[in-house]
Z-matrix of the N, CA and C atoms (Angstrom, degrees):
N
C 1 1.432
C 2 1.611 1 110.96
N 3 1.365 2 112.69 1 -38.19
C 4 1.403 3 115.69 2 179.84
C 5 1.587 4 110.19 3 -70.56
N 6 1.379 5 116.07 4 -33.73
C 7 1.441 6 115.93 5 176.06
C 8 1.446 7 109.11 6 -68.81
N 9 1.312 8 127.32 7 -43.86
C 10 1.400 9 127.45 8 -176.55
C 11 1.592 10 108.47 9 -67.01
N 12 1.269 11 116.78 10 -38.80
C 13 1.476 12 116.32 11 -176.01
C 14 1.564 13 108.36 12 -72.84
N 15 1.295 14 119.57 13 -36.83
C 16 1.499 15 119.18 14 171.67
C 17 1.457 16 116.86 15 -60.44
N 18 1.402 17 112.53 16 -41.49
C 19 1.464 18 116.63 17 178.44
C 20 1.501 19 110.83 18 -66.10
N 21 1.344 20 121.95 19 -33.00
C 22 1.442 21 124.69 20 179.60
C 23 1.505 22 107.13 21 -70.87
N 24 1.345 23 122.90 22 -37.63
C 25 1.354 24 122.19 23 178.83
C 26 1.589 25 110.88 24 -67.26
N 27 1.341 26 113.43 25 -37.82
C 28 1.500 27 112.90 26 175.08
C 29 1.499 28 115.45 27 -64.36
N 30 1.358 29 118.26 28 -36.10
C 31 1.413 30 120.78 29 179.24
C 32 1.574 31 109.87 30 -74.27
N 33 1.294 32 117.42 31 -24.11
C 34 1.402 33 120.57 32 -175.08
C 35 1.600 34 112.91 33 -95.16
N 36 1.385 35 114.56 34 13.47
C 37 1.406 36 116.09 35 -178.83
C 38 1.597 37 109.92 36 -63.66
N 39 1.255 38 111.70 37 140.58
C 40 1.513 39 119.53 38 -176.47
C 41 1.496 40 113.96 39 -81.38
N 42 1.338 41 119.29 40 156.92
C 43 1.406 42 119.21 41 174.27
C 44 1.567 43 114.76 42 -59.46
N 45 1.294 44 117.55 43 -29.19
C 46 1.464 45 118.02 44 174.62
C 47 1.552 46 109.80 45 -62.79
N 48 1.483 47 116.92 46 -46.41
C 49 1.418 48 116.49 47 178.39
C 50 1.488 49 113.55 48 -60.64
N 51 1.324 50 116.10 49 -32.00
C 52 1.556 51 118.75 50 -175.91
C 53 1.548 52 105.74 51 -68.81
N 54 1.324 53 118.53 52 -28.33
C 55 1.495 54 117.02 53 -175.60
C 56 1.462 55 112.36 54 -73.93
N 57 1.373 56 119.20 55 -14.07
C 58 1.414 57 122.25 56 -177.19
C 59 1.478 58 115.36 57 -84.69
N 60 1.293 59 120.13 58 154.94
C 61 1.418 60 120.42 59 176.51
C 62 1.547 61 110.65 60 -89.18
N 63 1.343 62 118.55 61 120.08
C 64 1.334 63 120.10 62 -179.27
C 65 1.509 64 117.34 63 -91.75
N 66 1.356 65 115.15 64 -17.62
C 67 1.388 66 118.96 65 -175.78
C 68 1.588 67 107.73 66 -151.53
N 69 1.260 68 117.95 67 134.21
C 70 1.505 69 124.73 68 164.25
C 71 1.487 70 107.86 69 -105.67
N 72 1.302 71 116.28 70 113.63
C 73 1.443 72 124.11 71 -173.19
C 74 1.533 73 111.67 72 -112.59
N 75 1.328 74 116.77 73 112.27
C 76 1.480 75 121.28 74 177.27
C 77 1.396 76 112.56 75 -107.00
N 78 1.368 77 116.74 76 130.96
C 79 1.472 78 123.16 77 -174.48
C 80 1.472 79 110.46 78 -114.37
N 81 1.300 80 119.69 79 125.75
C 82 1.474 81 123.75 80 179.09
C 83 1.551 82 111.92 81 -113.56
N 84 1.365 83 112.30 82 124.74
C 85 1.512 84 120.45 83 -174.20
C 86 1.453 85 107.59 84 -107.34
N 87 1.367 86 118.00 85 134.97
C 88 1.425 87 127.11 86 -178.55
C 89 1.548 88 108.24 87 -79.54
N 90 1.397 89 114.58 88 121.12
C 91 1.414 90 120.00 89 175.39
C 92 1.519 91 109.41 90 -122.90
N 93 1.307 92 121.43 91 30.43
C 94 1.449 93 123.84 92 -179.41
C 95 1.500 94 109.28 93 -77.58
N 96 1.312 95 119.54 94 173.44
C 97 1.462 96 127.63 95 -174.23
C 98 1.564 97 113.45 96 -53.26
N 99 1.270 98 114.32 97 -33.98
C 100 1.438 99 122.21 98 -175.80
C 101 1.585 100 110.28 99 -64.86
N 102 1.263 101 116.78 100 -19.93
C 103 1.491 102 122.45 101 179.80
C 104 1.594 103 109.21 102 -98.30
N 105 1.284 104 113.99 103 111.19
C 106 1.497 105 119.43 104 -179.73
C 107 1.470 106 112.03 105 -80.57
N 108 1.312 107 121.32 106 176.35
C 109 1.458 108 124.75 107 -175.90
C 110 1.552 109 111.14 108 -60.80
N 111 1.304 110 117.38 109 -43.57
C 112 1.419 111 119.92 110 178.01
C 113 1.549 112 112.53 111 -64.85
N 114 1.234 113 120.04 112 -36.37
C 115 1.466 114 124.66 113 -177.20
C 116 1.561 115 108.47 114 -72.53
N 117 1.354 116 108.99 115 -39.55
C 118 1.529 117 115.19 116 179.29
C 119 1.556 118 109.60 117 -58.75
N 120 1.284 119 113.26 118 -45.48
C 121 1.555 120 120.96 119 -177.92
C 122 1.541 121 107.33 120 -63.68
N 123 1.352 122 116.36 121 -43.08
C 124 1.477 123 118.15 122 179.93
C 125 1.526 124 111.30 123 -64.52
N 126 1.355 125 116.58 124 -35.49
C 127 1.467 126 118.50 125 179.03
C 128 1.514 127 111.52 126 -72.74
N 129 1.302 128 118.35 127 -46.65
C 130 1.458 129 123.52 128 -177.91
C 131 1.546 130 108.58 129 -64.15
N 132 1.325 131 117.06 130 -50.15
C 133 1.442 132 122.60 131 -174.43
C 134 1.515 133 108.04 132 -72.32
N 135 1.350 134 119.69 133 -34.78
C 136 1.444 135 121.75 134 176.40
C 137 1.545 136 111.56 135 -62.36
N 138 1.290 137 117.70 136 -39.96
C 139 1.457 138 119.34 137 173.25
C 140 1.499 139 114.18 138 -57.63
N 141 1.385 140 112.13 139 -47.57
C 142 1.494 141 117.81 140 179.82
C 143 1.545 142 111.08 141 -59.11
N 144 1.332 143 114.87 142 -47.28
C 145 1.467 144 120.60 143 179.69
C 146 1.563 145 111.37 144 -61.53
N 147 1.263 146 116.08 145 -44.46
C 148 1.453 147 120.70 146 178.30
C 149 1.561 148 115.25 147 -63.40
N 150 1.298 149 117.42 148 -35.44
C 151 1.391 150 121.51 149 173.79
C 152 1.543 151 113.20 150 -64.06
N 153 1.344 152 115.61 151 -28.53
C 154 1.493 153 121.04 152 -179.32
C 155 1.488 154 111.84 153 -91.00
N 156 1.357 155 120.57 154 -4.47
C 157 1.433 156 122.73 155 179.40
C 158 1.615 157 111.57 156 -60.22
N 159 1.313 158 120.55 157 139.76
C 160 1.457 159 122.74 158 176.30
C 161 1.502 160 114.55 159 -51.44
N 162 1.372 161 112.90 160 -46.09
C 163 1.511 162 114.70 161 -176.06
C 164 1.512 163 113.52 162 -66.95
N 165 1.399 164 113.89 163 -33.98
C 166 1.516 165 115.86 164 172.88
C 167 1.487 166 114.42 165 -66.91
N 168 1.320 167 115.89 166 -39.37
C 169 1.453 168 121.63 167 179.72
C 170 1.594 169 109.01 168 -64.02
N 171 1.241 170 117.15 169 -37.18
C 172 1.425 171 121.38 170 -178.31
C 173 1.576 172 109.90 171 -65.33
N 174 1.301 173 113.69 172 -42.58
C 175 1.483 174 119.73 173 173.05
C 176 1.485 175 114.81 174 -68.13
N 177 1.346 176 117.03 175 -32.10
C 178 1.438 177 120.90 176 -175.21
C 179 1.533 178 109.08 177 -77.46
N 180 1.306 179 119.50 178 -49.06
C 181 1.436 180 122.08 179 -173.51
C 182 1.508 181 109.61 180 -89.26
N 183 1.301 182 114.36 181 80.73
C 184 1.514 183 121.70 182 -175.43
C 185 1.535 184 107.90 183 -112.58
N 186 1.357 185 112.85 184 140.68
C 187 1.478 186 119.86 185 175.39
C 188 1.497 187 113.00 186 -63.51
N 189 1.359 188 118.43 187 -5.91
C 190 1.448 189 119.39 188 177.05
C 191 1.483 190 113.65 189 -81.41
N 192 1.285 191 119.88 190 -11.40
C 193 1.419 192 122.99 191 -178.83
C 194 1.539 193 113.44 192 142.09
N 195 1.300 194 115.51 193 164.59
C 196 1.507 195 114.15 194 -174.90
C 197 1.533 196 110.07 195 -96.43
N 198 1.418 197 115.74 196 177.92
C 199 1.418 198 118.13 197 -179.65
C 200 1.491 199 107.35 198 -124.72
N 201 1.313 200 116.72 199 144.26
C 202 1.477 201 125.47 200 176.56
C 203 1.474 202 107.53 201 -104.73
N 204 1.307 203 117.65 202 129.45
C 205 1.466 204 125.98 203 -176.69
C 206 1.482 205 111.59 204 -118.50
N 207 1.373 206 114.76 205 142.53
C 208 1.489 207 123.81 206 173.30
C 209 1.476 208 106.29 207 -139.13
N 210 1.362 209 121.43 208 158.10
C 211 1.392 210 124.87 209 -177.51
C 212 1.593 211 107.07 210 -145.47
N 213 1.324 212 114.62 211 135.17
C 214 1.454 213 118.33 212 171.07
C 215 1.570 214 110.60 213 -138.62
N 216 1.314 215 111.54 214 162.62
C 217 1.502 216 117.64 215 177.22
C 218 1.557 217 106.72 216 -112.84
N 219 1.286 218 113.73 217 146.68
C 220 1.507 219 119.24 218 -177.20
C 221 1.493 220 109.28 219 -139.37
N 222 1.404 221 110.74 220 148.58
C 223 1.342 222 123.78 221 178.19
C 224 1.536 223 112.91 222 -146.14
N 225 1.357 224 122.84 223 -107.29
C 226 1.474 225 120.06 224 -177.07
C 227 1.512 226 109.54 225 -90.03
N 228 1.349 227 110.63 226 -166.27
C 229 1.467 228 119.99 227 177.61
C 230 1.531 229 109.33 228 -59.96
N 231 1.395 230 115.51 229 129.87
C 232 1.409 231 119.97 230 -178.51
C 233 1.535 232 115.79 231 61.10
N 234 1.307 233 114.60 232 22.16
C 235 1.426 234 120.39 233 -177.87
C 236 1.615 235 109.92 234 -125.00
N 237 1.308 236 112.13 235 69.34
C 238 1.385 237 123.46 236 175.73
C 239 1.580 238 112.45 237 -129.19
N 240 1.318 239 115.79 238 138.64
C 241 1.485 240 115.99 239 -178.15
C 242 1.551 241 109.99 240 -134.32
N 243 1.280 242 114.73 241 132.03
C 244 1.488 243 121.12 242 176.01
C 245 1.522 244 108.90 243 -82.33
N 246 1.394 245 116.91 244 114.99
C 247 1.411 246 118.34 245 179.44
C 248 1.498 247 115.81 246 -104.17
N 249 1.336 248 111.11 247 -6.81
C 250 1.502 249 117.42 248 174.46
C 251 1.512 250 107.59 249 -146.83
N 252 1.355 251 122.45 250 110.14
C 253 1.472 252 119.75 251 -179.71
C 254 1.513 253 106.72 252 -76.75
N 255 1.325 254 116.34 253 169.80
C 256 1.450 255 120.44 254 -175.54
C 257 1.580 256 112.28 255 -52.48
N 258 1.323 257 114.87 256 123.50
C 259 1.472 258 124.13 257 -179.29
C 260 1.512 259 108.68 258 -126.58
N 261 1.315 260 118.39 259 119.75
C 262 1.459 261 119.78 260 170.35
C 263 1.564 262 112.13 261 -75.22
N 264 1.381 263 114.48 262 124.12
C 265 1.387 264 124.88 263 -176.54
C 266 1.583 265 110.13 264 -98.72
N 267 1.302 266 115.99 265 86.44
C 268 1.532 267 114.14 266 -174.30
C 269 1.536 268 106.90 267 -103.94
N 270 1.253 269 122.52 268 -10.00
C 271 1.433 270 125.58 269 -174.26
C 272 1.535 271 114.53 270 -153.27
N 273 1.308 272 119.97 271 163.83
C 274 1.453 273 119.34 272 177.15
C 275 1.539 274 116.54 273 -56.84
N 276 1.201 275 116.51 274 -30.84
C 277 1.514 276 120.60 275 177.87
C 278 1.513 277 109.85 276 -63.42
N 279 1.341 278 118.10 277 -45.81
C 280 1.491 279 121.62 278 178.06
C 281 1.543 280 110.70 279 -64.58
N 282 1.346 281 115.07 280 -36.64
C 283 1.505 282 116.15 281 177.14
C 284 1.504 283 112.74 282 -66.09
N 285 1.347 284 117.74 283 -38.46
C 286 1.433 285 120.98 284 175.34
C 287 1.457 286 113.07 285 -62.61
N 288 1.371 287 118.28 286 -37.10
C 289 1.420 288 121.91 287 174.85
C 290 1.511 289 110.08 288 -59.22
N 291 1.328 290 117.80 289 -47.55
C 292 1.432 291 123.80 290 -175.49
C 293 1.555 292 109.56 291 -62.52
N 294 1.399 293 114.30 292 -47.22
C 295 1.400 294 116.80 293 178.58
C 296 1.510 295 115.00 294 -61.66
N 297 1.320 296 117.44 295 -40.08
C 298 1.434 297 122.40 296 177.16
C 299 1.500 298 112.58 297 -60.44
N 300 1.341 299 115.15 298 -44.94
C 301 1.509 300 119.10 299 -178.11
C 302 1.516 301 111.06 300 -64.58
N 303 1.339 302 117.97 301 -43.57
C 304 1.455 303 122.49 302 179.56
C 305 1.529 304 107.62 303 -66.34
N 306 1.295 305 119.74 304 -42.74
C 307 1.420 306 123.36 305 -177.30
C 308 1.503 307 113.26 306 -65.27
N 309 1.265 308 119.23 307 -28.65
C 310 1.509 309 124.30 308 -176.34
C 311 1.551 310 109.81 309 -95.39
N 312 1.311 311 119.58 310 3.52
C 313 1.453 312 120.39 311 -177.30
C 314 1.527 313 110.73 312 -74.39
N 315 1.305 314 116.67 313 146.38
C 316 1.508 315 124.64 314 175.84
C 317 1.518 316 109.65 315 -108.98
N 318 1.325 317 111.54 316 135.69
C 319 1.505 318 118.32 317 -172.51
C 320 1.549 319 107.84 318 -53.39
N 321 1.302 320 113.12 319 139.45
C 322 1.449 321 120.34 320 -172.45
C 323 1.498 322 114.91 321 -100.40
N 324 1.314 323 115.68 322 -31.48
C 325 1.545 324 119.76 323 -178.67
C 326 1.497 325 111.97 324 -142.11
N 327 1.309 326 116.37 325 172.53
C 328 1.469 327 120.71 326 176.38
C 329 1.558 328 106.44 327 -165.98
N 330 1.336 329 114.84 328 78.17
C 331 1.411 330 120.94 329 -171.09
C 332 1.530 331 110.15 330 -142.46
N 333 1.317 332 114.73 331 -148.88
C 334 1.535 333 118.00 332 -174.93
C 335 1.532 334 109.51 333 -75.86
N 336 1.272 335 113.92 334 -175.20
C 337 1.515 336 122.17 335 -173.61
C 338 1.574 337 110.19 336 -113.69
N 339 1.293 338 116.73 337 99.60
C 340 1.419 339 121.15 338 179.22
C 341 1.549 340 108.74 339 -111.71
N 342 1.324 341 113.77 340 85.87
C 343 1.442 342 116.62 341 -179.06
C 344 1.535 343 116.39 342 -68.62
N 345 1.322 344 115.05 343 -38.05
C 346 1.458 345 120.57 344 175.79
C 347 1.497 346 111.55 345 -59.76
N 348 1.362 347 114.41 346 -44.71
C 349 1.537 348 119.22 347 -178.96
C 350 1.523 349 110.29 348 -67.18
N 351 1.300 350 117.28 349 -30.52
C 352 1.431 351 119.81 350 171.93
C 353 1.478 352 115.51 351 -60.78
N 354 1.429 353 112.66 352 -40.83
C 355 1.436 354 118.78 353 175.99
C 356 1.529 355 113.32 354 -65.93
N 357 1.395 356 113.67 355 -35.81
C 358 1.493 357 117.91 356 179.26
C 359 1.570 358 108.15 357 -67.38
N 360 1.278 359 116.56 358 -44.18
C 361 1.454 360 120.70 359 175.59
C 362 1.588 361 112.18 360 -56.45
N 363 1.297 362 116.49 361 -46.20
C 364 1.393 363 123.50 362 -177.72
C 365 1.606 364 110.17 363 -60.94
N 366 1.357 365 115.69 364 -35.95
C 367 1.426 366 117.86 365 178.55
C 368 1.501 367 110.67 366 -60.93
N 369 1.345 368 117.94 367 -39.60
C 370 1.476 369 117.04 368 176.79
C 371 1.489 370 111.02 369 -71.24
N 372 1.269 371 122.40 370 -28.95
C 373 1.474 372 121.44 371 177.24
C 374 1.540 373 107.59 372 -65.02
N 375 1.324 374 119.77 373 -45.22
C 376 1.424 375 122.04 374 -176.41
C 377 1.480 376 109.26 375 -67.10
N 378 1.344 377 120.59 376 -25.05
C 379 1.451 378 118.89 377 177.53
C 380 1.539 379 111.63 378 -65.98
N 381 1.342 380 114.51 379 -16.12
C 382 1.509 381 120.29 380 176.51
C 383 1.522 382 114.33 381 -103.69
N 384 1.255 383 115.12 382 8.26
C 385 1.479 384 121.77 383 177.91
C 386 1.519 385 112.98 384 -65.81
N 387 1.318 386 121.49 385 152.46
C 388 1.428 387 121.45 386 172.55
C 389 1.531 388 113.67 387 -51.69
N 390 1.327 389 116.99 388 129.75
C 391 1.431 390 120.48 389 -171.55
C 392 1.493 391 111.46 390 -68.14
N 393 1.357 392 118.89 391 -18.64
C 394 1.456 393 118.73 392 -174.10
C 395 1.589 394 110.46 393 -89.13
N 396 1.257 395 121.13 394 -3.16
C 397 1.443 396 121.06 395 178.13
C 398 1.500 397 114.32 396 -63.17
N 399 1.231 398 116.50 397 129.63
C 400 1.446 399 122.74 398 -175.33
C 401 1.502 400 116.20 399 -77.62
N 402 1.349 401 116.63 400 -29.58
C 403 1.455 402 119.25 401 -179.81
C 404 1.537 403 107.53 402 -140.01
N 405 1.367 404 117.56 403 151.76
C 406 1.401 405 125.02 404 -178.33
C 407 1.508 406 109.46 405 -120.65
N 408 1.305 407 118.79 406 122.94
C 409 1.507 408 122.80 407 179.85
C 410 1.501 409 107.87 408 -128.25
N 411 1.275 410 117.10 409 135.77
C 412 1.521 411 129.62 410 169.84
C 413 1.460 412 108.42 411 -107.63
N 414 1.275 413 118.22 412 127.80
C 415 1.450 414 127.84 413 175.78
C 416 1.538 415 111.72 414 -118.67
N 417 1.284 416 115.24 415 104.03
C 418 1.486 417 120.45 416 -178.08
C 419 1.488 418 112.93 417 -103.53
N 420 1.281 419 118.41 418 128.01
C 421 1.482 420 122.81 419 176.61
C 422 1.524 421 107.81 420 -108.85
N 423 1.321 422 117.41 421 148.81
C 424 1.503 423 121.75 422 179.90
C 425 1.472 424 112.25 423 -179.83
N 426 1.375 425 114.70 424 160.62
C 427 1.446 426 120.05 425 -179.16
C 428 1.534 427 113.21 426 -121.61
N 429 1.352 428 120.62 427 17.92
C 430 1.422 429 119.64 428 -175.69
C 431 1.583 430 109.71 429 -151.32
N 432 1.339 431 113.59 430 172.61
C 433 1.404 432 121.23 431 175.96
C 434 1.535 433 107.88 432 -90.94
N 435 1.395 434 116.84 433 153.75
C 436 1.416 435 119.01 434 179.47
C 437 1.564 436 108.69 435 -69.14
N 438 1.346 437 116.17 436 138.30
C 439 1.434 438 117.95 437 -175.99
C 440 1.593 439 108.39 438 -129.44
N 441 1.357 440 118.81 439 11.60
C 442 1.392 441 121.25 440 176.86
C 443 1.512 442 107.33 441 -157.77
N 444 1.391 443 117.35 442 161.30
C 445 1.426 444 119.83 443 175.54
C 446 1.564 445 113.90 444 74.74
N 447 1.315 446 117.46 445 -179.72
C 448 1.431 447 124.12 446 -179.70
C 449 1.567 448 115.69 447 -67.90
N 450 1.301 449 117.89 448 133.33
C 451 1.417 450 116.86 449 -179.57
C 452 1.579 451 112.42 450 -68.72
N 453 1.366 452 115.52 451 158.10
C 454 1.454 453 116.65 452 179.89
C 455 1.529 454 116.83 453 -52.25
N 456 1.291 455 116.34 454 -40.15
C 457 1.465 456 115.66 455 179.72
C 458 1.491 457 115.27 456 -60.81
N 459 1.371 458 117.47 457 -31.50
C 460 1.484 459 121.43 458 178.37
C 461 1.560 460 108.43 459 -69.03
N 462 1.264 461 116.50 460 -40.98
C 463 1.469 462 119.92 461 176.96
C 464 1.510 463 113.42 462 -58.66
N 465 1.374 464 113.02 463 -50.75
C 466 1.489 465 116.57 464 -178.28
C 467 1.505 466 110.41 465 -62.40
N 468 1.336 467 118.44 466 -31.50
C 469 1.500 468 117.84 467 177.42
C 470 1.522 469 110.96 468 -76.75
N 471 1.288 470 120.36 469 -35.26
C 472 1.520 471 123.39 470 -177.54
C 473 1.536 472 112.81 471 -76.46
N 474 1.322 473 118.52 472 -28.64
C 475 1.433 474 119.98 473 -166.34
C 476 1.530 475 109.59 474 -115.35
N 477 1.319 476 120.88 475 98.95
C 478 1.456 477 125.34 476 -177.50
C 479 1.472 478 116.17 477 -58.32
N 480 1.346 479 117.69 478 -21.86
C 481 1.432 480 121.54 479 177.34
C 482 1.534 481 113.22 480 -59.06
N 483 1.295 482 112.62 481 -23.17
C 484 1.518 483 116.54 482 177.43
C 485 1.499 484 113.09 483 -71.99
N 486 1.319 485 117.22 484 -8.06
C 487 1.470 486 118.39 485 172.85
C 488 1.516 487 114.12 486 -63.09
N 489 1.325 488 115.28 487 -21.37
C 490 1.498 489 120.20 488 178.76
C 491 1.545 490 114.71 489 -121.22
N 492 1.323 491 117.38 490 4.97
C 493 1.428 492 120.11 491 179.65
C 494 1.574 493 111.38 492 -101.39
N 495 1.287 494 120.29 493 120.20
C 496 1.436 495 122.46 494 174.06
C 497 1.543 496 113.84 495 -81.50
N 498 1.293 497 119.24 496 126.33
C 499 1.407 498 120.14 497 -177.47
C 500 1.524 499 110.89 498 -112.26
N 501 1.375 500 117.81 499 114.21
C 502 1.425 501 122.56 500 176.93
C 503 1.607 502 108.45 501 -102.81
N 504 1.315 503 114.21 502 166.15
C 505 1.492 504 118.20 503 177.71
C 506 1.498 505 114.19 504 -132.59
N 507 1.328 506 112.36 505 153.84
C 508 1.425 507 120.26 506 169.61
C 509 1.445 508 108.94 507 -129.76
N 510 1.327 509 117.85 508 103.73
C 511 1.506 510 122.03 509 -176.08
C 512 1.478 511 109.06 510 -94.53
N 513 1.383 512 113.51 511 129.60
C 514 1.474 513 119.92 512 -178.17
C 515 1.540 514 108.73 513 -101.89
N 516 1.277 515 113.94 514 119.09
C 517 1.561 516 116.51 515 177.29
C 518 1.508 517 113.49 516 -83.34
N 519 1.345 518 111.45 517 -178.55
C 520 1.460 519 115.96 518 179.62
C 521 1.489 520 113.64 519 97.26
N 522 1.401 521 119.32 520 -21.62
C 523 1.470 522 118.36 521 -178.83
C 524 1.563 523 109.14 522 -109.10
N 525 1.268 524 119.45 523 -37.76
C 526 1.450 525 122.01 524 -177.86
C 527 1.486 526 110.55 525 -140.75
N 528 1.298 527 118.30 526 129.02
C 529 1.504 528 124.31 527 -178.95
C 530 1.575 529 107.19 528 -68.34
N 531 1.299 530 115.99 529 138.41
C 532 1.403 531 118.59 530 -177.53
C 533 1.429 532 125.49 531 77.30
N 534 1.395 533 115.18 532 7.26
C 535 1.413 534 115.78 533 175.66
C 536 1.435 535 119.42 534 -61.96
N 537 1.436 536 115.04 535 -26.48
C 538 1.462 537 119.74 536 178.26
C 539 1.551 538 110.46 537 -67.98
N 540 1.326 539 115.56 538 -40.17
C 541 1.448 540 119.62 539 176.45
C 542 1.554 541 112.29 540 -67.22
N 543 1.256 542 116.97 541 -38.17
C 544 1.484 543 121.66 542 173.72
C 545 1.438 544 112.76 543 -54.94
N 546 1.348 545 114.27 544 -53.66
C 547 1.429 546 120.89 545 -176.10
C 548 1.566 547 112.40 546 -66.25
N 549 1.319 548 118.85 547 -32.98
C 550 1.428 549 126.73 548 176.07
C 551 1.474 550 109.32 549 -65.18
N 552 1.408 551 117.93 550 -44.99
C 553 1.427 552 120.75 551 -174.73
C 554 1.465 553 114.46 552 -84.12
N 555 1.321 554 117.42 553 -35.37
C 556 1.483 555 123.08 554 -173.33
C 557 1.546 556 117.25 555 -98.56
N 558 1.403 557 113.43 556 -35.77
C 559 1.468 558 113.12 557 -173.04
C 560 1.553 559 111.65 558 -97.48
N 561 1.232 560 123.27 559 -46.31
C 562 1.432 561 126.53 560 -171.89
C 563 1.572 562 106.46 561 -50.06
N 564 1.373 563 112.71 562 134.48
C 565 1.482 564 117.32 563 -175.80
C 566 1.508 565 108.41 564 -149.99
N 567 1.332 566 117.28 565 129.44
C 568 1.445 567 123.82 566 172.86
C 569 1.498 568 111.29 567 101.62
N 570 1.342 569 115.22 568 157.13
C 571 1.435 570 121.04 569 178.16
C 572 1.493 571 114.09 570 -64.80
N 573 1.278 572 115.77 571 124.53
C 574 1.507 573 120.34 572 -179.45
C 575 1.572 574 112.40 573 95.04
N 576 1.297 575 114.83 574 -2.74
C 577 1.532 576 116.40 575 -174.72
C 578 1.571 577 105.43 576 -66.58
N 579 1.334 578 117.19 577 147.96
C 580 1.361 579 125.81 578 -176.75
C 581 1.470 580 114.35 579 -144.05
N 582 1.417 581 115.48 580 157.09
C 583 1.415 582 123.81 581 177.18
C 584 1.490 583 112.79 582 -117.56
N 585 1.362 584 114.23 583 137.80
C 586 1.484 585 121.02 584 168.54
C 587 1.485 586 107.78 585 -112.88
N 588 1.359 587 117.34 586 151.38
C 589 1.440 588 122.54 587 -175.67
C 590 1.480 589 111.66 588 -126.32
N 591 1.319 590 116.86 589 120.58
C 592 1.558 591 120.93 590 173.61
C 593 1.493 592 109.18 591 -94.10
N 594 1.260 593 116.31 592 143.56
C 595 1.519 594 119.10 593 178.40
C 596 1.465 595 110.91 594 -66.11
N 597 1.348 596 117.26 595 -35.60
C 598 1.474 597 125.63 596 -178.95
C 599 1.484 598 107.99 597 -164.59
N 600 1.304 599 118.09 598 -170.95
C 601 1.519 600 119.12 599 -179.71
C 602 1.525 601 109.03 600 -75.20
N 603 1.316 602 123.99 601 -28.22
C 604 1.404 603 123.66 602 176.74
C 605 1.542 604 110.32 603 -61.02
N 606 1.347 605 115.28 604 -22.73
C 607 1.482 606 122.50 605 -175.41
C 608 1.536 607 107.02 606 -96.38
N 609 1.336 608 117.41 607 -3.11
C 610 1.507 609 119.07 608 -173.64
C 611 1.528 610 113.16 609 -61.43
N 612 1.359 611 118.12 610 -44.20
C 613 1.483 612 119.96 611 -176.30
C 614 1.521 613 110.27 612 -58.75
N 615 1.300 614 118.26 613 -47.12
C 616 1.497 615 124.51 614 -177.08
C 617 1.478 616 109.44 615 -56.90
N 618 1.441 617 117.58 616 -53.07
C 619 1.400 618 122.30 617 -179.92
C 620 1.433 619 115.52 618 -66.89
N 621 1.319 620 119.57 619 -36.44
C 622 1.460 621 121.78 620 175.63
C 623 1.477 622 111.92 621 -64.81
N 624 1.335 623 117.74 622 -37.55
C 625 1.390 624 122.97 623 179.74
C 626 1.546 625 112.71 624 -62.15
N 627 1.356 626 117.34 625 -42.05
C 628 1.466 627 117.98 626 179.71
C 629 1.576 628 111.16 627 -78.99
N 630 1.378 629 113.84 628 -23.98
C 631 1.453 630 114.37 629 177.47
C 632 1.514 631 109.79 630 -74.13
N 633 1.338 632 120.31 631 -40.27
C 634 1.418 633 120.96 632 177.45
C 635 1.539 634 113.98 633 -62.99
N 636 1.360 635 112.79 634 -41.80
C 637 1.454 636 115.10 635 174.47
C 638 1.443 637 114.76 636 -55.17
N 639 1.320 638 118.94 637 -46.67
C 640 1.447 639 126.20 638 173.49
C 641 1.407 640 114.41 639 -59.94
N 642 1.336 641 120.88 640 -48.31
C 643 1.463 642 120.16 641 -178.57
C 644 1.496 643 113.58 642 -67.85
N 645 1.231 644 114.96 643 -41.22
C 646 1.616 645 120.59 644 -178.89
C 647 1.524 646 107.19 645 -69.84
N 648 1.278 647 117.13 646 -37.68
C 649 1.452 648 120.32 647 -171.64
C 650 1.552 649 116.90 648 -83.98
N 651 1.360 650 113.39 649 -25.00
C 652 1.470 651 115.39 650 -172.89
C 653 1.552 652 114.80 651 -58.22
N 654 1.340 653 111.29 652 -35.71
C 655 1.532 654 114.09 653 -175.44
C 656 1.592 655 106.97 654 -77.46
N 657 1.234 656 122.39 655 -13.95
C 658 1.415 657 123.72 656 178.00
C 659 1.521 658 107.88 657 -96.12
N 660 1.272 659 119.25 658 -44.03
C 661 1.474 660 122.05 659 -170.52
C 662 1.538 661 110.23 660 -104.09
N 663 1.273 662 119.18 661 -2.44
C 664 1.441 663 120.02 662 -177.11
C 665 1.504 664 115.84 663 -48.08
N 666 1.368 665 114.07 664 -36.74
C 667 1.474 666 121.19 665 -178.13
C 668 1.458 667 113.07 666 -67.66
N 669 1.356 668 116.80 667 -13.31
C 670 1.459 669 120.89 668 -176.84
C 671 1.487 670 110.32 669 -86.97
N 672 1.322 671 115.78 670 -17.77
C 673 1.577 672 118.96 671 -168.95
C 674 1.611 673 104.96 672 -84.31
């Protein structure tokens, strides 16, 4: 009964509800030294392909409201670059603009791994997110442990904005043993945060696709679970 009722509510969402932003989703891509040129292309192009997948688009284009998306690259201390400012994705045309901008981006850095500083940068990006977005989610991808800057735990303690930002992770294997455990223990933050694991960068598109479907769909279908 709960499942049926929740599905009915979803189908009965009003046009007014659809005009609201249900989720601000910020994606952070690792461009530290451990990511070579081929792996960088697999990561960037994998995100572009994942955003165009039918299952992701079904989760994205919901009558319950639209999603605002932003993307940045991160490496060492003070080495973060916004490659896509906040963009409201209300229709396929907006999604294609997002995919085109990501796909045409040029790598910004190639240095150490400052995961905590990436979180600090992300907090500033969220400060500029559309004010009407009902939920804030940060999606960080990477293949290594932080080796410079403040640790994630310190950032979470110092920045109260993280009281309402959910942080999910996508750990990429093949470069460093145990990166999945590191992301699980150090990065994940907030109730419902989850980790997806790619075997390597060739597996990135598949994992990002299922991750985006889950992130964009949870606010619509969460009542069914």
